[in-house]
N, C-alpha and C positions, 0 to 999 in steps of 0.2 A: 442388691441395691437399684438395679434397672427395674426390677419386677415392681418393687414398691414405690417407685418414681413413676411409673407406668398408671399405677393404681390411683396415687394422689393425683395424676393429670386427669385421669378419668374422673374422680371424684367431685375435682373441681372445675369440672367441663363448662359450668355457666361462667364461672370468673375468667377461665382461658379463650372463651368463644370470643372475644371481642380481639385479644393481642394475636388469635389463630388466624382471624379475617384477614388483620392486616397484613399477617406473616404469607399469608397465599396472595394477597395483590401485589404486595411490593415484591414479592418472589417472581412472580410472571412478569411483571415489570423489569427487574434486574435482569432474568434471564433474557426478555427480548433485547435489552440492550447488548448484553454480554454475546449474544448470538451473533449479533453483527460485527463486534468490535473481536469476536473469535475470528471471522472470517476475513476481516482486516487485517486482522496481525498476522494469518496463514498467509494470507497473499502476499503480505510484506517481506516472509520467510523465505519466499521463494528465488531461487536467484534470476538474476535477470539477464546476465552472460553479457552486459556492457556496463561500460562506467561514465556517468555525466560528469563525476569529479574532474578538474582541470581543463572540462571541456566549455570553451566560450562561444556566443553567437558575437560576428563583427557586423555591424550594419553599415552601409554606406551610403550617402546623399550625394544627390546632383542638384548643383547649383542651377536654378531657372533663369530665365533670358532677363527678367529684371533685377538679378541681383549685381552689383557691381564685379563681384569676382568673377562673373561667367564671361567664358571667352567663347567666340561663334566659331572660331576656328577648332576648336575640341570637341564640337557635338556631332560630328559626322561620325558614321558606324564604325571605319575605319580606326579613328581616334579614340573613341570611347573603346572598342575591343584592345587598343592597345595599351591604352591608359590603365584598363583593368587587371590586365595582364602583370603591369608595373607594379599593382598595388599586391597582387598575389606574391610576386617575385620578392616583393620587400617583407611579406610576413614568411616566406620561408626562409628567409635570412636573417628573421628577427632572432637574435639569441636566445630568448625564452621562450620559442614554439618550437615544440616537436613535430607537429604535423598540421596540414591545414587541407581544407577541403569547402567544395562547391556544390551547393547541392538547392533544389526548388523549395522556396517559401512554402508550397502546399503542401509540401511533404516533409517537412522537419519533424525532427524529432523532440519528443517533450512538450509540444505546443497544442494549441487547440485545432488547428489544422488538421486534417485525415483526408487521405485518398484511399478511399476503398476500390479495391481491383480483385479479381480472382483469375486465379490461374486452371487450366483443366488439361490433365493427360492426356498427351497425342496417341498413348496404349491402348487406352480405356475411357472411352468420351464420358462414362458414369462418374469419373473422379474428378472434383473438382477441389480449390484450395483456395477460398475466400480468404483475404487480409488484409494488410495496409501496402500502398505502393509507395517506395522512398527512390526518387530520381536524384542521383549524383553523378558530379563529371566525373568520367573515367580516368582523368589525366592527374586527380589529386588522389587524399587518401584519408577516404569517408571512415572505414572501419577501424583506423589507427587512431584516430581523431576522437571516435566514440568508445575506443576499446572493447571491440566485440569480440569474441573467443569464437573458436571452433573447434571440433574434435573432443567435446563435453570438457572445454576449460584451456585449452591452448590459445594463449592469446594470438590474434592475427596481427604479424607483425607488419605489414604493409598490403595494403589492397592490391598490390602487384602479387601477394598471394595465389591471386585468383587470375585467369586471363580475362580481362575487362575490355580487349581489342575488338572483341565483335560484338557490334551494334546490336545484334540480335542475341546477346547474353544475359542471363540474368542469376542472379546470387541468390537463395533461396535461404530459408531457415529449415533447421530439421522438423518441424511439423509439417511443413509443405512437404518435403521429402516423405514422410512417412505417408502421408495422407494420397498423394499422387503416385507414388512408387511402393506399396503395401508389401511388395515381395521381398523388400530387405536388402535389394543389391543398390549398388552405389550410383548416386543420383546425377555425378558431374558425368557430364559427357550426352546425357538424356535428352529427350525433346520434350517441351511443352507446349502450350496452346495459349496466345495471351491476345485476345478480342480476334479469336481464329486464327493468328498468325503463329506460324512455328517460331519457338525460341529455346536456346540450348542453353542448358543449366552448367554455369562455368565453377559453380562455389556451392558450399555448404556452410553455414554458421549457425552456431546454436541457437535457441529461441529466444526470443528478446520479449520484453514488457512495455506495452507503452507507456503505463507509469508505473510507480515501484506499487501500489495498493490492488495492482490488477494481475492479472495471470498472464503468463506469455501468450503471445497470439502470432498467428501467420503472418510473416511479412515476405516481402521479396525487394529485391534491391534492383534498378534499372541504371544503367550507366551510358551516357552519351556526353558528346561533346556540347556543354553548356554554353560557352565562352562568347555566343553571338550576341549580337547587340540587341536583336529581339528579345531575347531572354535574360538581358542582364538586370531589367527591373523587377523580376521574380527570383532573382539569384541572391543567396544567403551565405556567407561565409562563414564556416565554422574552423577555430583552430584549437588544438591541445596545447596547454602550456606545460612548462616542466614543473613535477611535483616542488620543487624548490620554489617555485615564485609564489605558491601560499595564495590567500583567498586575497592578498593586496593585489593580484597580478593585474585586474581592469582596471583600476586608480592608475598605477603604475604605466601600463601599457599607454594608455591614453595621453600621459604627461611626455612618454617618450616618441610615441609614435603619430602623432596626430599631422604633425608637418612632413614627416616620412609618406604617409598615405595621402596626402594630397597630390593628386595627379589629374590635369585637365581641370574640369568640372566635378572631380569626384572629390568627395572628402568623409571623413572618419566622424559618424553619427553618435556610436552608442560601443559599448562591450558589455555585454551581460553574461552571465554565467547561465549554463544549462542547466544547473541546478536551481537555480532562482526562477527559472521559466518554467520550469517541472512545478515548483512550488505554487509560483501563481497559477498555473492553469489548475490546479487539484483546487484553489481557494475560486477561480472564476467556476468551477463545476460545481461547487457547493460541497465537495468531499471534507476538507479540512474544516469546514464550518460545522458538517454533519456527526463528526467525530468529537469535537468541541462540545455540542449541544448534547450528544447522547451520554458523553463523559459527566457531564456537569448533572445532567439529570440523574444518573446513577448515584453519584453524590450524594445529591439532595435526598433520593430514597433511603441511601443507607444513614446518612444523619438523621431523618426522621427515625428508622428503626431502632438507632441507638438511644434516641432520647426517650422512645416510646419503651424501649426493653428497660432502660436504666431506670424510669420512673416506675415503670410497673413493679419490677422485682426489688425495688429498695420500699415500695409500700407493703410487697408481699412479706420482704423480711421482718418488718415491722408488725403485721400482723401475726406472724408465725414465730414470735420467740420463744414462746414458752413450747412450742414445738421442737425448735432448736435448742431449747436449754435441757429438755429432755432428752434428748440426742446425745447432747454432751454430757450430761448426768450417768447414762449408760455408758459413758466410754468411747464416744464418737470423736475422732480428734478434728482438729482446725480445718488440717487438708480435707477430711474426710466431708465434712460439712459444705465446705467450699467447692469441693469437686460434684457434691450431690446437686446443690444448684446449677452449677454450671452445666450437667447432663442433663436436667429438667429443663433448660432453654434449648439444648441442642435436639433434646426429644419433642418439644414442642416444633421446633425448627423442620424435624423431620416428618412429623403429622401435618402440619401444615403444606409439606412439599407434593405430598400425594394427590391432593385435589389440583394442585396449582399444576402438576404435570398432564392432568386431564386436561384442563383450561389451554395449556399449551400447545398440546398436541391437535388441538382444533384449530389453531393457528397454522400448523405446519401443514395439515389436511388441504385448508382454502388456500394453501400458496401462498400466504402473507409475510411470510420472513424473506429477508432479501440477501441476495447472495452476490457480491461483487464480483464482476470480471466472470459470471457465467456464461459459458458457450455451449452452446446445445451439441455441438459435433466433437466435444471433447467431454461429454457428460461420464464421471466415473473415474478420471483421470486422478481427480483431486478429492481431499477427504470431506470437505464441504457440500459436496455433489453425492456424498453416500448418507442420506437424511437422517436415519436413525440412529447410525453411529453418532453423526454430527449431534444429535440431539440429546442422546445419552451424555455425551462430553460437555456440552453446554451445560444441561443441568447440574452436572456436578462439578462443575467451575462455580456453577450460581449459588449452588450447596456450600463451597467451600467459602467463598466470599462472604456469603449471609451468615456463616457459622463464625466467621472471625470477627465480623461485626456484635452479634448477640454475645461471644465470649467476651470481649471487650465491652459490652453494656454491662454484664451481670457479674464482670471482675469486682466490681466497687461493691455493691450491696453484699455479694457473697464473702468478700474478706472482711466488712464490717460484721457480719453474721457469724463468721467463725471466730472471730476475735472476742465474741459478746462471752464475759463469763458465764458459767451455768447457774450459779446462783442468783445473780441477777435476773437472769432469761426468768427462772421460773418463779421469780415474784410477779411477773408479769400477769396484768389483768385486762 
């Protein structure tokens, strides 16, 4: 049956030319979108080794001098530091909170802010680990707030799992350790250089992702005493709520804690989930919009193919009623006729796929395909970096998507043709 279908497609090449040309064009467009969404989905599947669920940003404000609530006596450095510490203690004692951390707004997870720095191996000056620096207060529980893991998945019970008392200590991710200490020896206790100054590695946590659609990135954590008056305007309080608090934690927290977090000139300004901050940042960077637009475009292209193929095969069935009747009269079953028409559509798609692949490969060679989160220092570690394998996978995915649409488009005309009585078909002129 396949041989006869291929001969028929070849004999009808003139009538098939237009639909084949449209299939080639749409195949290329769908592949381009499928390739982007494949990389996006692949990155989403990579573990992030931290958890923003139940993590909340607590933002404080300070009354300015022209406000009635402002008190001059509470504006000294000593008073501000003491009031800030009272607020932290109130948060630690709050029944719905598991952990509290103070960190710099410039290095906050999930936000648009990014402090890029680099560590250097003290043992080999040619080894560098560029990445994101995050500053946090050593006296609080940063790793528990954001549910970091270590040793390949063990949740860090507390920041006190590491020795953070050393002001020249640094906690690094596994990727930083692998780059700076390729010999595989334990990194804890070894020396790295930060701005040419020696620092001691006091802990190693699993690799983390800045955003869920990116790959894990090199990150290192600096800890110091951040509760000084000069640093308070740049300080951010992060808390982890108990899972039982649910999504309503923010609203309930504001109702219950607004008065308790009033200390001196400080007041509670807002409570925002870090998961919402991450989504807002994705929207700001245009990633969410990009995914939506590409998804809508793919749906539009596939709908066009659906309508085009449905109309074309309905017309072809009407023009080939005598042929179909002859097949039925010679003993072909209804399912055989239907399957032959479906196979004909899939053969057309496969034939169109070959020139489409040639056209697509020119985009690949020109470097016009986008790879989210690509890091030149980690080339080859992830599947999307293996260009030829990725090319084969995304084309196979595209063929499956297009085949599903082709089958859906041909099904109704094929069903009508299969139900056509042989005698009626043979009377067609």
